[in-house]
C-alpha atoms as one frame of an Amber mdcrd trajectory, in Angstrom:
protein
  25.801  -8.137   6.297  23.992  -9.693   9.254  25.004 -12.182  11.922  22.759
 -14.163  14.282  22.847 -13.441  18.019  23.592 -17.120  18.673  26.621 -16.963
  16.370  27.929 -13.878  18.176  27.488 -15.635  21.524  29.263 -18.783  20.271
  32.183 -16.774  18.902  32.525 -14.930  22.219  32.270 -18.229  24.147  35.231
 -19.731  22.271  37.308 -16.658  23.044  37.223 -14.928  19.673  37.953 -11.242
  19.938  35.014  -9.213  18.628  34.409  -5.467  18.840  30.792  -4.975  19.902
  29.651  -1.537  18.751  26.331  -0.403  20.209  24.787   2.352  18.074  21.789
   3.084  20.307  21.329   6.291  22.286  22.910   6.702  25.751  19.558   6.321
  27.557  18.998   2.985  25.776  22.517   1.835  26.654  21.808   2.650  30.306
  18.583   0.604  30.198  20.184  -2.531  28.742  23.646  -3.410  27.484  25.865
  -6.303  26.551  28.986  -6.592  28.669  32.005  -5.289  26.789  30.048  -3.351
  24.146  31.213   0.165  23.281  28.594   2.870  22.863  28.930   4.909  19.662
  25.497   6.407  18.912  24.442   6.103  15.284  24.525   9.848  14.628  28.196
   9.972  15.691  29.418   7.074  13.533  30.845   9.306  10.755  33.115  11.110
  13.215  34.379   7.713  14.454  35.078   6.327  10.961  38.867   6.381  11.287
  38.725   4.622  14.671  36.259   2.011  13.383  38.416   1.412  10.303  41.429
   0.753  12.530  39.467  -1.539  14.838  38.023  -3.499  11.900  41.562  -4.091
  10.649  42.273  -5.946  13.912  38.986  -7.664  14.779  35.454  -8.071  13.378
  33.014  -5.295  14.253  29.632  -6.521  15.452  27.232  -3.589  15.325  24.061
  -3.737  17.391  21.032  -1.656  18.265  17.592  -2.362  19.737  16.077  -4.516
  16.960  18.718  -4.554  14.224  17.486  -1.789  11.916  19.882   1.009  12.880
  22.812  -1.393  13.071  22.077  -2.698   9.569  22.019   0.879   8.269  25.349
   1.581   9.998  26.963  -1.572   8.574  25.689  -0.700   5.108  27.211   2.790
   5.430  30.502   1.452   6.843  30.835  -0.985   3.956  30.266   1.818   1.470
  33.161   3.591   3.207  35.380   0.538   2.652  35.007  -1.125   6.079  34.267
  -4.740   5.139  34.966  -6.524   8.446  31.629  -5.571  10.042  28.237  -7.192
  10.597  24.882  -6.165  12.023  23.583  -8.325  14.858  20.185  -9.474  13.552
  17.393  -8.826  16.058  19.535  -6.507  18.176  19.798  -6.469  21.921  16.109
  -7.362  22.197  16.680 -10.759  20.557  19.946 -11.160  22.507  17.905 -10.825
  25.706  15.370 -13.408  24.534  17.708 -15.983  22.947  21.074 -15.609  24.678
  21.023 -13.712  27.977  17.672 -13.177  29.716  19.563 -11.164  32.358  19.729
  -8.285  29.853  16.559  -6.244  30.415  14.068  -5.811  27.582  12.538  -2.410
  26.968
């Protein structure tokens, strides 16, 4: 259910289409974000289920948060709803900033 930040970066680098779903709160998204990620706060995920189902049918969903806890919970819930093409980015945006793109601010 999890994917390493380095694997996400490599897949993006080779041009693979991935849907980055950021489940943090808007103020966190404003503080630090990954280019191309869509903000869908965790508490609104259920109301976006149909949209996420459709997106997962076309491309893998990579769900991320600050450290990887919320995103893992979201992926677990999505899979229970039948959305299999989704993964939680282990370590979240904090690890992304440390291991992949130091230009993304840490908070």
